[in-house]
C-alpha positions as CSV (number, residue, x, y, z in Angstrom):
1,M,0.0,0.0,0.0
2,E,1.3,3.4,-0.9
3,F,1.7,6.1,1.7
4,K,-0.9,8.3,0.1
5,Q,-3.6,5.6,0.4
6,L,-2.6,4.8,4.0
7,D,-2.9,8.5,4.9
8,S,-6.3,8.8,3.4
9,T,-7.5,5.6,5.1
10,V,-6.3,6.7,8.6
11,K,-7.7,10.1,8.0
12,S,-11.2,8.8,7.1
13,A,-11.2,6.5,10.2
14,L,-10.1,9.1,12.7
15,E,-11.9,12.1,11.2
16,N,-15.1,11.9,13.3
17,L,-13.5,10.2,16.3
18,Q,-14.0,12.1,19.6
19,M,-13.1,11.1,23.1
20,P,-15.6,11.9,25.8
21,Y,-14.7,14.6,28.3
22,D,-13.4,13.2,31.6
23,P,-12.6,15.9,34.3
24,S,-10.7,13.3,36.4
25,S,-8.1,12.9,33.7
26,W,-7.2,16.6,33.7
27,D,-7.1,16.6,37.5
28,A,-4.7,13.7,37.5
29,L,-2.4,15.5,34.9
30,E,-2.4,18.6,37.0
31,S,-1.5,16.7,40.1
32,R,1.5,15.0,38.4
33,L,2.8,18.4,37.1
34,N,2.6,19.8,40.6
35,D,4.5,16.8,42.1
36,M,7.5,17.2,39.6
37,P,10.8,18.2,41.3
38,A,12.2,21.7,41.1
39,P,14.7,22.5,38.2
40,D,17.6,22.2,40.6
41,A,16.6,18.7,41.5
42,I,16.6,17.8,37.8
43,D,20.0,19.2,37.4
44,Q,21.3,17.3,40.3
45,R,19.9,14.0,38.9
46,M,21.4,14.7,35.3
47,R,24.8,15.9,36.5
48,P,26.2,12.5,37.6
49,A,25.2,10.9,34.3
50,L,26.9,13.7,32.2
51,E,29.8,14.4,34.5
52,R,32.1,11.7,33.0
53,L,30.8,11.9,29.5
54,E,33.7,12.6,27.1
55,P,33.6,12.3,23.3
56,A,36.0,9.9,21.7
57,F,39.3,11.3,20.4
58,D,39.3,11.5,16.6
59,E,42.7,12.1,15.2
60,L,41.5,12.6,11.7
61,S,39.3,15.4,12.7
62,W,42.3,17.4,14.1
63,H,44.3,16.6,10.9
64,S,41.4,17.8,8.8
65,L,41.2,21.0,10.8
66,A,44.9,21.6,10.5
67,A,44.7,20.9,6.7
68,K,41.9,23.5,6.4
69,M,43.9,26.1,8.3
70,D,47.0,25.4,6.1
71,G,44.9,25.7,3.0
72,L,43.5,29.1,4.0
73,A,47.0,30.4,4.8
74,R,48.4,29.0,1.5
75,A,45.5,30.5,-0.5
76,R,46.1,33.9,1.1
77,R,49.8,33.7,0.4
78,V,49.2,32.6,-3.2
79,K,46.8,35.5,-3.8
80,W,49.3,38.1,-2.6
81,T,52.1,36.5,-4.6
82,K,50.1,36.4,-7.8
83,A,48.9,39.9,-7.3
84,A,52.6,41.0,-7.1
85,E,53.5,39.0,-10.2
86,A,50.6,40.5,-12.1
87,A,51.7,44.0,-11.1
88,L,55.3,43.3,-12.2
89,I,54.2,41.9,-15.6
90,L,51.8,44.9,-16.1
91,L,54.7,47.3,-15.3
92,L,57.0,45.5,-17.7
93,L,54.3,45.6,-20.5
94,L,53.8,49.4,-19.9
95,N,57.6,50.0,-20.2
96,F,58.4,47.7,-23.1
97,K,59.7,50.6,-25.3
98,S,62.0,52.1,-22.8
99,V,63.4,48.7,-21.8
100,F,64.2,47.7,-25.3
101,E,65.8,51.1,-26.1
102,A,68.0,50.7,-23.0
103,V,69.2,47.2,-23.8
104,D,69.4,47.5,-27.6
105,P,73.1,47.1,-28.5
106,T,72.7,48.5,-32.1
107,P,74.5,51.8,-32.4
108,K,72.6,54.7,-33.8
109,A,73.9,56.8,-36.6
110,P,74.8,60.4,-35.5
111,V,72.9,63.3,-36.9
112,A,74.8,65.0,-39.7
113,P,75.8,68.6,-38.6
114,K,74.3,71.5,-40.4
115,V,76.7,72.8,-43.1
116,E,76.9,76.6,-42.9
117,N,77.0,78.5,-46.2
118,N,80.0,80.7,-45.5
119,E,80.2,83.4,-48.1
120,P,83.6,84.7,-49.4
121,I,85.0,87.7,-47.7
122,A,84.9,89.5,-51.0
123,S,81.2,89.1,-51.3
124,K,80.7,91.0,-48.0
125,S,82.3,94.2,-49.4
126,G,80.2,97.2,-50.3
127,K,79.9,96.2,-54.0
128,R,77.1,93.6,-54.1
129,K,75.6,94.5,-57.4
130,A,77.0,91.5,-59.3
131,Q,76.0,89.1,-56.5
132,T,72.4,90.0,-56.5
133,T,71.9,90.1,-60.3
134,H,74.3,87.3,-61.3
135,N,72.8,84.2,-63.0
136,P,75.1,81.2,-62.6
137,N,73.8,79.5,-65.8
138,S,74.3,82.6,-68.0
139,E,76.9,82.8,-70.7
140,N,78.5,85.9,-69.0
141,A,79.3,83.8,-65.9
142,N,80.7,80.9,-68.0
143,S,82.9,83.1,-70.1
144,T,84.2,85.0,-67.0
145,S,85.1,81.7,-65.3
146,A,86.9,80.6,-68.5
147,E,88.9,83.8,-68.6
148,I,89.9,83.4,-65.0
149,L,91.0,79.8,-65.5
150,A,93.0,80.8,-68.6
151,A,94.8,83.5,-66.6
152,V,95.6,81.0,-63.8
153,A,96.9,78.6,-66.5
154,R,99.2,81.2,-68.0
155,L,100.6,81.9,-64.5
156,F,101.5,78.3,-63.9
157,T,103.0,77.6,-67.3
158,N,105.2,80.8,-67.3
159,E,103.8,81.9,-70.6
160,S,104.0,85.5,-71.8
161,T,101.2,87.5,-70.3
162,D,99.1,90.0,-72.0
163,Q,98.9,93.3,-70.0
164,A,95.6,94.2,-71.3
165,A,94.0,90.8,-70.5
166,D,95.5,90.9,-67.0
167,K,94.2,94.4,-66.5
168,A,90.7,93.4,-67.6
169,T,90.7,90.4,-65.3
170,Q,91.8,92.6,-62.4
171,N,88.9,95.0,-63.2
172,Q,86.4,92.1,-63.1
173,I,87.7,91.0,-59.7
174,N,87.5,94.5,-58.3
175,D,83.9,94.9,-59.7
176,G,82.8,91.6,-58.0
177,T,81.8,89.9,-61.3
178,A,84.5,87.2,-61.1
179,V,83.9,86.7,-57.4
180,A,80.3,85.8,-58.0
181,S,81.4,83.0,-60.3
182,L,83.5,81.6,-57.5
183,E,80.7,81.5,-54.9
184,P,79.6,78.1,-53.5
185,S,76.4,78.2,-55.5
186,N,78.5,77.9,-58.7
187,A,80.8,75.2,-57.3
188,L,78.7,72.4,-59.1
189,N,78.5,74.1,-62.5
190,T,78.6,71.3,-64.9
191,E,80.3,73.3,-67.6
192,L,83.2,74.3,-65.3
193,L,83.7,70.6,-64.4
194,N,83.5,69.4,-68.0
195,P,87.0,68.1,-69.1
196,A,86.5,69.6,-72.5
197,S,86.3,73.1,-71.1
198,L,89.6,72.5,-69.2
199,A,91.6,71.4,-72.3
200,F,93.6,74.7,-72.3
201,L,94.9,74.0,-68.8
202,P,98.3,72.2,-68.3
203,T,98.3,68.5,-67.5
204,S,99.0,69.1,-63.8
205,L,95.8,71.2,-63.4
206,R,93.4,69.2,-65.5
207,H,92.5,66.7,-62.6
208,I,89.5,68.0,-60.7
209,E,87.9,65.7,-58.2
210,A,84.1,65.5,-58.0
211,P,82.5,66.6,-54.7
212,Q,82.3,63.8,-52.1
213,P,79.1,62.8,-50.4
214,M,78.3,64.3,-47.1
215,A,78.7,61.0,-45.2
216,A,82.2,60.6,-46.7
217,T,83.4,64.1,-45.8
218,L,82.0,63.9,-42.3
219,N,83.3,60.3,-41.8
220,L,79.9,59.1,-40.3
221,P,79.6,55.5,-39.1
222,V,77.3,53.3,-41.1
223,R,74.6,51.5,-39.1
224,N,74.8,47.8,-39.8
225,K,71.6,45.8,-39.9
226,V,71.2,43.6,-36.8
227,T,71.2,39.9,-37.7
228,T,69.4,37.4,-35.4
229,G,69.7,33.7,-35.2
230,P,67.0,31.0,-35.3
231,F,67.2,30.3,-31.6
232,Y,65.1,32.2,-29.0
233,T,64.2,32.1,-25.3
234,G,61.5,33.8,-23.2
235,F,59.4,33.7,-20.1
236,G,55.7,34.2,-19.3
237,A,53.0,34.0,-16.7
238,Q,49.8,32.0,-17.1
239,Y,46.3,31.7,-15.6
240,D,44.6,28.3,-15.6
241,Q,41.1,26.9,-15.3
242,N,41.2,23.3,-14.2
243,Y,38.3,21.0,-15.1
244,L,38.0,17.6,-13.3
245,I,36.0,14.8,-14.7
246,Q,35.7,11.7,-12.5
247,D,32.8,9.4,-13.4
248,D,29.8,11.6,-13.0
249,H,31.6,14.1,-10.8
250,K,32.8,17.4,-12.2
251,N,34.7,20.2,-10.6
252,Q,36.2,23.5,-11.8
253,K,38.9,25.6,-10.0
254,S,41.4,28.2,-11.1
255,G,45.2,28.1,-10.8
256,Y,48.3,30.2,-11.6
257,G,51.8,29.5,-13.0
258,A,54.9,30.7,-14.9
259,A,57.0,29.3,-17.7
260,L,60.5,29.5,-19.2
261,V,60.8,28.5,-22.9
262,V,63.6,27.9,-25.4
263,G,63.0,27.2,-29.1
264,Y,64.3,27.0,-32.6
265,R,62.5,28.6,-35.6
266,K,63.3,28.4,-39.3
267,G,61.0,29.9,-41.7
268,K,57.4,29.2,-40.8
269,W,58.0,26.1,-38.6
270,G,59.6,25.9,-35.2
271,V,60.0,23.6,-32.2
272,E,60.0,24.6,-28.6
273,T,60.4,23.2,-25.1
274,G,61.0,24.5,-21.6
275,I,59.8,24.1,-18.1
276,Q,56.6,25.3,-16.5
277,Y,55.4,25.7,-12.9
278,S,51.7,25.7,-12.0
279,S,49.7,25.6,-8.8
280,K,46.7,23.3,-9.2
281,S,43.8,22.5,-6.8
282,Y,40.6,20.6,-7.3
283,Q,37.9,18.8,-5.4
284,P,37.8,15.1,-6.2
285,K,34.7,12.8,-6.1
286,R,33.6,12.1,-2.5
287,D,34.6,8.6,-1.7
288,M,33.6,7.6,1.8
289,V,36.1,5.3,3.5
290,E,35.2,3.6,6.8
291,Y,38.1,4.0,9.3
292,E,36.3,3.1,12.6
293,N,33.4,0.9,13.6
294,N,32.7,0.7,17.3
295,P,29.3,-0.5,18.5
296,F,29.6,1.6,21.6
297,Q,30.6,4.8,19.8
298,G,29.3,4.5,16.3
299,I,30.8,4.4,12.8
300,S,33.2,7.0,11.3
301,F,34.1,7.7,7.7
302,Y,36.6,10.0,6.0
303,Y,36.7,11.4,2.4
304,N,39.2,13.5,0.4
305,N,37.8,17.0,0.1
306,E,40.5,18.9,-1.8
307,V,43.8,18.2,-3.6
308,N,46.6,20.9,-3.7
309,A,49.7,20.3,-5.8
310,D,52.8,22.2,-7.1
311,V,53.1,20.8,-10.6
312,V,56.2,21.0,-12.9
313,S,55.4,20.5,-16.6
314,L,57.8,19.7,-19.5
315,P,56.2,20.5,-22.9
316,V,57.4,19.6,-26.4
317,K,55.8,22.0,-28.9
318,A,55.6,22.4,-32.6
319,T,54.7,25.9,-34.0
320,R,53.5,26.9,-37.5
321,R,53.2,30.5,-38.6
322,V,49.9,31.1,-40.4
323,F,49.9,34.9,-41.0
324,K,52.1,37.9,-40.7
325,A,50.9,41.5,-40.9
326,G,53.6,44.1,-40.2
327,K,55.0,43.5,-36.8
328,T,52.2,41.1,-35.8
329,S,52.2,37.3,-36.5
330,G,50.0,34.4,-35.6
331,H,51.2,30.8,-34.9
332,V,49.4,27.5,-34.4
333,V,50.8,25.6,-31.5
334,A,50.5,21.8,-30.8
335,A,52.3,20.0,-28.0
336,V,52.4,16.9,-25.7
337,T,53.2,17.8,-22.1
338,G,54.2,15.7,-19.1
339,H,53.0,17.0,-15.7
340,F,54.7,16.0,-12.4
341,A,53.6,16.8,-8.9
342,A,56.7,18.0,-7.0
343,S,54.7,18.4,-3.8
344,K,51.1,18.1,-2.8
345,S,48.6,17.9,0.1
346,Y,45.2,16.4,0.8
347,Q,42.4,17.8,2.9
348,Y,40.2,15.2,4.6
349,N,36.8,15.5,6.1
350,T,35.2,13.0,8.5
351,V,31.6,11.9,9.0
352,H,30.5,10.2,12.3
353,Y,27.3,8.2,12.8
354,P,26.5,7.5,16.5
355,P,24.9,4.2,17.5
356,P,21.1,4.3,17.6
357,V,21.0,3.2,21.2
358,P,23.8,4.4,23.5
359,I,25.4,1.5,25.3
360,P,28.1,2.0,28.0
361,N,31.5,0.7,26.9
362,P,32.9,-1.8,29.4
363,N,36.3,-1.4,27.8
364,P,37.1,2.3,27.3
365,V,40.3,1.5,25.3
366,S,39.3,1.5,21.6
367,N,41.3,0.3,18.6
368,P,43.3,3.0,16.7
369,P,41.5,4.3,13.6
370,V,42.7,3.4,10.1
371,P,45.0,6.2,8.9
372,A,44.2,8.1,5.7
373,P,46.6,7.8,2.8
374,P,49.3,10.5,3.0
375,A,49.9,13.1,0.2
376,K,53.5,13.0,-1.0
377,G,54.9,14.5,-4.2
378,I,57.9,13.3,-6.2
379,L,60.3,15.6,-4.2
380,E,58.7,14.2,-1.0
381,N,59.6,10.6,-1.9
382,G,56.1,9.8,-3.1
383,G,57.1,8.1,-6.3
384,M,55.3,8.4,-9.7
385,T,52.1,6.8,-8.6
386,Y,49.3,9.4,-8.6
387,N,52.0,12.1,-9.2
388,A,52.1,12.2,-13.0
389,Y,49.8,12.6,-16.0
390,A,50.1,13.7,-19.6
391,T,48.1,16.1,-21.8
392,A,47.7,16.8,-25.5
393,D,47.8,20.6,-26.1
394,I,46.5,22.8,-28.9
395,G,46.6,26.6,-28.9
396,F,47.2,29.8,-30.9
397,R,50.0,32.3,-30.3
398,L,49.8,35.9,-31.2
399,E,53.2,37.7,-31.3
400,R,54.0,41.4,-31.6
401,A,57.6,42.6,-32.4
402,M,59.0,45.1,-29.9
403,G,62.4,46.1,-31.4
404,N,64.9,44.0,-33.3
405,R,65.3,41.1,-30.9
406,Y,62.2,41.2,-28.6
407,S,58.5,40.4,-29.1
408,A,55.5,40.1,-26.7
409,F,53.1,37.2,-27.0
410,I,49.8,35.9,-25.7
411,E,48.8,32.3,-26.1
412,P,45.5,30.6,-25.1
413,V,45.9,26.8,-24.9
414,Y,43.6,23.9,-24.2
415,R,45.1,20.8,-22.5
416,Q,43.3,17.4,-22.8
417,S,44.2,14.8,-20.2
418,L,45.6,11.5,-21.7
419,G,45.7,9.6,-18.4
420,G,47.0,9.5,-14.8
421,G,46.1,11.9,-12.0
422,L,47.2,13.7,-8.8
423,G,44.7,12.4,-6.2
424,P,44.4,9.2,-4.3
425,V,42.4,7.9,-7.3
426,A,42.9,8.4,-11.0
427,S,41.1,11.4,-12.4
428,R,41.1,13.3,-15.7
429,L,42.2,16.9,-15.2
430,N,41.7,19.1,-18.3
431,T,43.0,22.7,-18.3
432,V,42.2,25.9,-20.3
433,S,45.3,28.2,-19.9
434,I,46.1,31.7,-21.1
435,Q,49.8,32.6,-21.2
436,A,51.5,36.0,-21.8
437,G,55.1,36.9,-21.8
438,V,58.2,38.1,-23.8
439,L,60.4,36.3,-26.3
440,A,64.1,37.3,-27.1
441,T,65.9,36.1,-30.2
442,L,69.4,34.9,-29.6
C-alpha cells in the first residue's frame, strides 16, 4: 500500500472520532505536574550521568582542521604573490619601449651637422651688385670663369702674359663679377667641371675631383643591420582553469603559474620546449572510507575534500606561422606535455554516525583508527604513482615585435588529459590556460 492511500485511510477512520470529556483525567495530569521536582533537583539528577561523558578522540578530525587552516594560509599567500606578479608583468608591458631602447646594442647613426654656407669675404664688401643680379647659368658667368682659369693657367705655365688681359681680369675681380662666379652656389657648375672646357689647362691642373658625399666628408659611421639567429628564449605567466572529470563528478577551479621557454624557428616552422610551474587544486569525487566501527561509539568515515599540488610541466611543442601583418604574426601551437607533482597535500573531512541506542562501553580503550593515505609528491619521496599525468595541447600564439630582438606574445591553450592523476584515485584533469610573456631572439 502506498503512503498516500494509507494516509487517506487513517484520516477517514479518525476524522469523526471524539473522546468523551473526563474531568478526572485533567485533574490527574495537573497533580502530576505539581508533584514534579524543582529544576535544581533535575540538574542534580542529570549531573552524575553527564559528568564523566567525554567524546572519543578522533585524530583525523584534528588533521582535517589543520589541513583546512594550512589551505587558508596557503590560499592567502598565493593570492598576494600572484597579485605582485601581475603588477610586475603589467609594469613590464607598460615600459616595453624604454626597456628595449635601454638594452638594444645596435649603435645609432649620429645626426649630420648642419653645413653653414659661408660666403667669401669679397662678397661681404660694399659692392654687391653683381652678386644680386648674377645668374650662374648665363653665358656671361661661364665666359668669365673661363677667362679666370685661362689667366691662372698662364701663370703656372710661365707663358708670356698680356697686360691688357691681366688688367681686364683685375677689373672684373674689383667689380665683383668674377667673385660671383667663384661663390659656393657655382661650385657644381657642370660646364666648369667638364673636361672639354679645361683642355687649355696644363696637365698638372686638369685633374678635378668631383665633390664627395656628405657622409664621406664627415666620416659618419654606417649603421649595420642587426642579424638574429634561429634560436630564441623567453618567459611568461599563465592563468589556468582546471576541469576535473571523474565518473559523474565534475569540478572547476582556477590556478596560476609561470614558464621558461627555449625554441628554434626556421621559416614558418619551429620547435619549442622549456619548463613550467603551476599551482593546481581541485575537489575530487567524494569517496567515503570507513576508518572506525565501534558498536559503543558508532561508525566513522573519511573522504578527500581537496587536492593541492605544485606541478612541474615539461612540454614539447611544434609551431607553424599562419599569417604575418607588419610586426604582428600568428602561430598555431601543438604539444604533448608531461606533468609531475613536485609536492602536494590532501584535505580530509570526516563523518560520524553514532549508535542508535547508546550502550556504556565496558572497555574504554578502543582500537586506533585506520589512517588516511598521506599526500607525497615526487620531491617528498612519493614516487610516480598518482603524481604524474600527460596532456595533449592545442593553442594559438599571437606575437608582436618590440624592437629588433624582442617580441611580446599571448597564447591561449587547451590541454586534454591523456591519463593519470594527482589524487588518491585516477582522475582526468583538463585545463584551459592563457599565457602571456616576452620572447628574445638569440
